[in-house]
Structure formats: structure tokens, C-alpha cells
C-alpha positions as CSV (number, residue, x, y, z in Angstrom):
1,M,-12.7,-1.5,2.1
2,K,-10.7,-0.7,-0.9
3,L,-7.3,0.8,-0.6
4,T,-5.6,2.2,-3.8
5,Y,-1.9,3.2,-3.8
6,L,-1.1,6.4,-5.9
7,G,2.7,6.5,-5.2
8,H,4.8,7.9,-2.4
9,S,2.4,8.0,0.6
10,T,-0.7,8.6,-1.1
11,V,-3.3,6.2,-0.6
12,V,-7.2,6.4,-1.3
13,V,-9.5,4.7,1.2
14,E,-13.1,3.9,0.1
15,E,-15.9,2.0,2.2
16,G,-19.5,2.8,1.2
17,P,-20.1,6.5,0.9
18,F,-16.6,7.1,2.8
19,K,-13.8,8.1,0.3
20,A,-10.8,9.5,1.7
21,I,-7.3,10.3,0.4
22,I,-4.3,10.3,2.7
23,D,-1.2,12.5,1.9
24,P,-2.4,13.7,-1.6
25,F,1.0,14.3,-3.4
26,I,-0.2,14.3,-7.0
27,S,0.6,17.2,-9.2
28,G,4.3,17.3,-8.0
29,N,4.9,13.8,-7.6
30,P,7.2,12.2,-10.4
31,S,5.5,8.8,-9.9
32,S,2.0,10.2,-10.0
33,K,0.0,9.0,-13.2
34,L,-3.1,11.2,-12.3
35,K,-4.3,14.5,-12.7
36,L,-6.3,16.1,-9.9
37,S,-9.3,16.1,-12.1
38,D,-8.9,12.4,-12.1
39,I,-9.7,12.1,-8.3
40,K,-13.3,12.4,-7.6
41,N,-16.1,12.2,-5.1
42,L,-13.8,12.6,-2.1
43,T,-15.4,13.1,1.3
44,H,-12.3,13.5,3.5
45,I,-8.6,14.4,3.2
46,F,-6.1,13.3,5.7
47,I,-2.7,15.0,6.2
48,T,0.1,13.5,8.4
49,H,2.3,16.3,8.5
50,G,3.3,19.6,6.9
51,H,6.1,18.8,4.4
52,G,5.0,19.6,0.7
53,D,5.2,15.9,-0.3
54,H,2.3,15.1,2.0
55,I,0.1,18.4,2.2
56,G,0.6,18.1,-1.5
57,D,-2.7,19.0,-3.3
58,S,-5.1,19.0,-0.3
59,V,-6.4,22.4,-0.7
60,E,-7.0,22.1,-4.3
61,L,-8.7,18.7,-3.9
62,A,-10.7,19.9,-0.8
63,K,-12.2,22.7,-2.9
64,I,-12.9,20.6,-5.9
65,N,-14.7,17.8,-3.7
66,D,-15.8,19.9,-1.0
67,A,-14.0,17.5,1.4
68,L,-13.3,17.8,4.9
69,V,-9.7,18.0,5.7
70,I,-8.5,16.1,9.0
71,T,-5.1,17.1,10.3
72,N,-3.3,18.4,13.3
73,A,-4.1,21.9,14.7
74,E,-1.2,23.8,13.5
75,I,-1.8,22.6,9.9
76,S,-5.4,23.2,10.3
77,D,-4.7,26.9,11.4
78,Y,-2.5,27.3,8.4
79,L,-5.3,26.0,6.1
80,S,-8.1,27.6,7.8
81,D,-8.2,30.9,5.7
82,K,-8.1,28.8,2.3
83,G,-11.7,28.4,2.2
84,I,-11.9,24.7,3.0
85,K,-13.4,22.6,5.8
86,I,-11.3,21.6,8.5
87,H,-11.4,19.2,11.6
88,A,-8.3,19.6,13.9
89,M,-6.8,16.8,15.9
90,H,-3.8,16.0,17.7
91,I,-1.6,13.2,18.8
92,G,-3.4,10.6,21.0
93,G,-6.7,12.3,20.1
94,R,-9.6,10.0,19.1
95,F,-12.9,11.4,17.6
96,K,-16.1,9.7,16.3
97,F,-17.1,11.1,12.7
98,D,-20.2,10.0,10.9
99,F,-18.2,7.5,8.8
100,G,-16.3,5.9,12.0
101,T,-13.5,6.6,14.2
102,V,-10.1,8.3,13.6
103,K,-7.1,8.3,16.1
104,M,-4.1,10.3,15.5
105,T,-0.9,8.5,16.3
106,P,2.6,9.9,17.0
107,A,5.2,9.9,14.3
108,L,9.0,10.7,14.7
109,H,9.8,13.2,12.1
110,G,9.5,17.1,11.1
111,S,6.4,19.0,10.1
112,G,7.6,22.5,8.7
113,I,5.5,24.2,6.1
114,K,7.3,25.8,3.4
115,T,5.8,29.1,2.3
116,E,7.0,32.1,0.5
117,K,7.6,33.8,3.7
118,G,9.9,30.9,5.0
119,M,9.3,27.8,7.1
120,L,6.1,27.7,9.2
121,Y,5.8,25.5,12.2
122,G,3.7,22.4,11.3
123,G,2.8,21.2,14.7
124,N,3.8,17.3,15.5
125,P,3.9,15.0,12.6
126,G,1.6,11.9,13.1
127,G,0.0,9.0,11.6
128,F,-3.8,7.9,11.5
129,L,-5.8,4.9,12.9
130,I,-9.0,5.0,10.8
131,E,-11.8,2.4,11.6
132,V,-14.8,2.2,9.2
133,N,-17.6,-0.5,9.5
134,N,-15.3,-2.5,12.0
135,K,-12.2,-2.5,9.5
136,K,-9.3,-0.8,10.8
137,I,-6.3,0.7,8.8
138,Y,-3.0,2.4,10.2
139,H,-1.1,4.8,8.1
140,A,1.9,5.4,9.9
141,G,2.9,8.6,8.2
142,D,6.6,9.7,7.7
143,T,8.3,8.2,11.0
144,G,11.1,6.5,12.4
145,L,10.9,3.4,14.3
146,T,9.4,4.1,17.6
147,M,8.5,2.1,20.8
148,D,5.0,3.8,20.6
149,M,4.0,1.4,17.9
150,K,4.0,-1.3,20.3
151,L,0.9,0.4,21.9
152,L,-1.0,-0.3,18.6
153,E,-0.7,-4.0,18.9
154,P,-4.2,-4.3,20.8
155,E,-6.0,-2.2,18.1
156,N,-6.0,-5.4,15.9
157,I,-5.3,-3.6,12.8
158,D,-6.2,-5.2,9.4
159,V,-4.0,-3.2,7.1
160,A,-0.9,-1.3,8.3
161,M,1.0,1.2,5.8
162,F,4.6,1.6,6.8
163,P,7.3,3.6,5.1
164,I,10.3,1.5,4.1
165,G,12.4,4.1,1.9
166,G,14.9,5.0,4.7
167,N,16.8,8.3,4.8
168,Y,13.9,10.4,6.0
169,T,11.9,7.6,7.5
170,M,12.1,4.1,8.5
171,D,14.2,1.6,6.3
172,I,13.3,-1.9,5.2
173,D,14.9,-3.5,8.7
174,D,13.1,-1.1,10.9
175,A,9.8,-1.6,9.2
176,V,10.2,-5.1,9.8
177,I,10.6,-4.4,13.5
178,A,7.5,-1.8,13.3
179,T,5.3,-4.9,11.8
180,E,6.6,-7.1,14.8
181,F,5.3,-4.3,17.2
182,V,1.9,-3.6,15.6
183,K,1.0,-7.0,14.4
184,P,-1.4,-6.2,11.6
185,K,-2.8,-8.7,9.5
186,I,-1.5,-7.1,6.2
187,V,1.4,-4.7,5.6
188,I,1.6,-2.4,2.4
189,P,4.9,-0.8,2.1
190,I,4.8,3.0,1.1
191,H,7.2,5.8,0.7
192,F,9.9,4.5,-1.4
193,D,11.1,4.9,-5.1
194,T,9.8,8.4,-5.5
195,F,13.3,9.9,-5.3
196,P,16.7,8.2,-5.6
197,V,17.5,9.0,-2.1
198,I,14.6,6.7,-0.8
199,K,15.0,3.8,-3.5
200,A,13.9,0.5,-1.7
201,D,12.8,-2.8,-2.8
202,P,9.4,-4.0,-1.4
203,N,10.1,-7.5,-2.2
204,E,13.0,-7.3,0.3
205,F,10.6,-6.2,2.9
206,K,8.3,-9.1,2.0
207,E,10.9,-11.5,2.4
208,K,12.1,-10.1,5.9
209,N,8.5,-9.6,7.2
210,K,7.6,-12.7,9.0
211,E,5.0,-11.4,11.1
212,S,2.1,-10.4,8.6
213,D,1.3,-10.9,5.2
214,T,2.8,-8.4,2.6
215,V,0.9,-6.8,-0.2
216,I,3.0,-4.8,-2.7
217,L,0.7,-2.5,-4.6
218,E,1.9,-0.8,-7.9
219,N,1.0,2.8,-8.5
220,G,-2.8,2.9,-9.2
221,E,-3.1,-0.9,-7.9
222,S,-5.8,-1.5,-5.2
223,Y,-6.2,-4.0,-2.5
224,V,-9.7,-5.0,-1.2
225,F,-10.6,-6.5,2.1
């Protein structure tokens, strides 16, 4: 499996014919180095919650690639009239797709969708546990530290992606505790440095994380396992 970090919380996941992007914040992302036309052959798009830096370019990418969008029921309803394919899930739900299995996990955060008519209810924020070919990854989404993460330990997760930027999400110290709860083999820190308010040093997280190996990815860099 190949994981490519595109800054903020955006990660591309590739395994055989499966190619997905999680929280595709590209065109409005100050740390992004890509254009939408650079992202090709997507089969799936995952959206953890309704904020603009996570829904991002989902609609455009779904249309360009004819990709299936997987997200919560409320965001699915919001997107359903935009001419794209949707699969709605919710917290605790697990579903077997043709590529593998997805479980939507809890996150402590907001999920409002900003529109010209005001803020829409975006349902519960979440994360995703994705298993393809017996390889399992966990993208926590935007979240604070929660004891619910302890329930993921039996999942034997290969790679977990935790936010470390603080202010809107866990900071470094809480992400270290989250790692102790989940016990993944590898942790990739995400959701930091995009904006000044979430500036954080991933090397500090790496030094403090004694539970798992830490892989720090630069924007555009990949990790293969």
C-alpha cells in the first residue's frame, strides 16, 4: 500500500486498482503543490467532516474521476444533488466494498458546511478505518483526544494518521496519548503548519512517541508498506 501526503489532512491511498483520496483540500490549500488536474485515476474519495478544508475539492475530483464519495449521511445528502456518486455511512458503521472494508470511527470536532445560505448541519465528524488486502490504515480526521480511540487497539492497525496541530484538534502531547491508545505499527502526523494557528513540529512528536514508529512525510512524499 502506498500513502502519499499532500499537506494538511489530505492523503492519497493506493493499493492495486484502489486509489482514494482522503479530505481532498487542494485548490484552497496554501501548502498544496498540485492542481486538480494532477490528481488522476481516483476510484474513491473519503470526507471526514463538513468543514471546507476537508470537503475541499471533493465535488470536482469526483466528477473528473467518476469516483465514489464515502462520507456521513448528512454530507452525502448535501452532495447528492451535485451529480456525483455517493455512499453514506455513519459512526460505528462498517461496510464491505469491492476493494475492502471501511469502518467510520468517532471524532470529537464540528462538521458544519459553509454555504452561501449560511451554515448547514454536517452530521457527526468522523475518521475512517480502511482495510485493503489485509493492510489496515486509520485516518483519525479532525479530532480531540478521546477514550474511544482505545477501542481501536484490537484492530491491529498498520498505519495511523493523527492530527498534531492543536487549537482545532489534538496537539502533539494528546496525539502521543492517542498513539498509546491505538497502538498502530506506524504513525504519520498530519494537520499541522497549514495555517499559523496549527503550527507544530512533527519531530517533537516523533521524539515523544515511544509506542510506535513515526514516519514524517513532506508534502508530496510517500510511504509504502
